Structure formats: C-alpha cells, structure tokens
C-alpha positions as MATLAB code, in Angstrom:
seq = 'MDYRDQNSNRGSDHNRDRGRDQYKRRDGGQDQPHVEPLHSIKLRAGRRNYFFDVRPTKSEQDFYVVMTESKKMDDKITRSKIFLYKEDFIKFAEALNESTGIVLEKLKALGIEITPRKEEEHED';
ca = [
       0.000    0.000    0.000;
       1.300    3.432   -0.940;
       1.711    5.857    1.996;
      -0.561    8.323    0.168;
      -3.448    5.847    0.355;
      -3.308    5.526    4.127;
      -6.043    7.400    5.982;
      -7.033    9.165    2.803;
     -10.453   10.757    2.831;
     -10.211   11.925   -0.740;
     -12.599   10.610   -3.338;
     -11.355    8.868   -6.435;
     -12.041   12.015   -8.473;
      -9.540   14.053   -6.448;
      -7.021   15.787   -8.664;
      -4.455   18.080   -7.064;
      -3.783   19.878  -10.342;
      -7.298   21.007  -11.118;
      -7.613   24.457  -12.602;
      -9.406   27.105  -10.593;
     -12.413   26.919  -12.921;
     -12.752   23.199  -12.165;
     -12.651   23.596   -8.398;
     -16.022   22.965   -6.770;
     -16.544   25.536   -4.072;
     -17.707   24.641   -0.598;
     -20.655   26.989   -0.885;
     -22.210   24.820   -3.592;
     -20.356   26.346   -6.498;
     -22.351   29.548   -6.538;
     -20.446   32.565   -7.768;
     -20.156   35.334   -5.231;
     -21.148   38.761   -6.520;
     -18.200   41.066   -7.118;
     -17.893   43.416   -4.163;
     -16.244   46.738   -4.844;
     -13.595   47.772   -2.304;
     -14.692   50.193    0.407;
     -11.529   52.199   -0.181;
      -8.869   51.929   -2.860;
      -5.512   53.601   -3.417;
      -3.557   53.281   -6.666;
       0.166   53.968   -6.588;
       1.870   54.239   -9.969;
       5.563   53.369  -10.024;
       7.030   53.113  -13.508;
       6.016   49.787  -15.072;
       4.386   48.765  -11.826;
       1.110   49.753  -10.240;
       0.283   49.023   -6.636;
      -3.287   48.831   -5.415;
      -4.341   48.897   -1.772;
      -7.972   47.834   -1.416;
      -9.982   47.712    1.809;
     -12.591   44.973    1.497;
     -15.287   43.564    3.765;
     -15.366   39.891    4.720;
     -18.311   37.735    3.629;
     -20.151   38.513    6.853;
     -19.421   42.232    6.362;
     -18.564   42.327   10.072;
     -14.816   42.572    9.471;
     -12.368   43.987    6.946;
      -9.039   43.138    5.328;
      -6.587   44.751    2.917;
      -5.637   43.339   -0.468;
      -2.339   44.628   -1.853;
      -1.871   43.992   -5.554;
       1.223   44.547   -7.637;
       0.467   44.816  -11.338;
       3.548   44.695  -13.560;
       3.681   45.248  -17.316;
       6.330   43.160  -19.084;
       6.325   43.291  -22.882;
       2.656   42.777  -23.785;
       1.751   40.835  -20.639;
       0.502   42.063  -17.305;
       1.265   39.963  -14.239;
      -0.410   40.420  -10.887;
       0.642   39.379   -7.415;
      -1.587   39.735   -4.375;
      -1.112   39.800   -0.631;
      -4.116   39.498    1.663;
      -3.540   41.216    4.984;
      -5.865   40.628    7.920;
      -6.370   42.892   10.940;
      -4.486   40.672   13.374;
      -1.336   41.178   11.269;
      -1.621   44.930   10.505;
       0.672   46.164   13.279;
       3.365   43.497   12.812;
       3.282   43.985    9.027;
       3.604   47.784    9.307;
       6.468   47.436   11.810;
       8.347   44.983    9.573;
       7.810   47.154    6.488;
       8.955   50.313    8.300;
      12.007   48.566    9.731;
      12.992   47.086    6.356;
      12.546   50.305    4.384;
      14.302   52.244    7.164;
      17.360   50.005    6.882;
      17.463   50.486    3.100;
      17.183   54.267    3.465;
      19.966   54.313    6.079;
      22.254   52.222    3.844;
      21.582   54.471    0.851;
      22.185   57.605    2.931;
      25.520   56.144    4.113;
      26.439   55.689    0.451;
      25.492   59.300   -0.278;
      22.402   58.352   -2.283;
      19.304   60.450   -1.678;
      15.867   59.025   -2.423;
      13.265   61.437   -3.710;
       9.699   60.611   -4.748;
       9.061   60.284   -8.462;
       7.459   63.221  -10.199;
       3.937   62.571  -11.440;
       4.993   62.541  -15.120;
       7.570   59.815  -14.359;
       4.746   57.488  -13.353;
       3.317   57.268  -16.870;
       4.230   54.294  -19.053;
];
C-alpha cells in the first residue's frame, strides 16, 4: 500500500492539479457577486502599479486589505496579491517600516538620496 493511500479521505475524483475553474466551491459552487472595495488607493511606479484595497469579509462584520502589484512586461501584465488581515496589521507595518528604514539608512551612508518620483515619471 502506498503511503498516500493511508487514511485518505479523498474521493477517487480528487485531482491536485485542477484548474481554478474546475474547483467545486464549498458553498455549492455559486459565484459570489463582485464586491467593490470600500476604499482603494492606486500607486503608480514606472512599469508597476500598486493597489491597496480595503474589502469587507463575507459577513461584512470585518475587513481586510488586499495589496496587488500589477507589472507590465512586454505585452503581458502579471499580478501578485497579498491578503492582509487585521491581526497582522501592526506586525506587518512594523516589519515594512524597519525594512525600508534600513534600506534608506544604507543608501544615505552611500550618499544616495531618495526622492519621490514626479507625477509625469509614473506614466508608461
């Protein structure tokens, strides 16, 4: 007997490599209506755009932040997302501030000054 067969509660139709469109959702497969973010910030940075969206949970009793990086390479656009929940806000902000602070200190020690991009530099 293969070790993967032991204590398996998966049906015979289980396929780990199913595409997202083939995945049967726990809620019966019903599509959830698209919910617009409660607040959204778009930060343009050269070939990259960053989006910070505040969204409600399903119950609408809580909120989370979705950070999306959208990057244009040749004719393709790739997106990466981070979902940040309230219990991690403070630790995330502290880690981000510490990391960016270290980079700024190192650059300052090298005599390199960082200035924000001008608005026209944000255009592709």
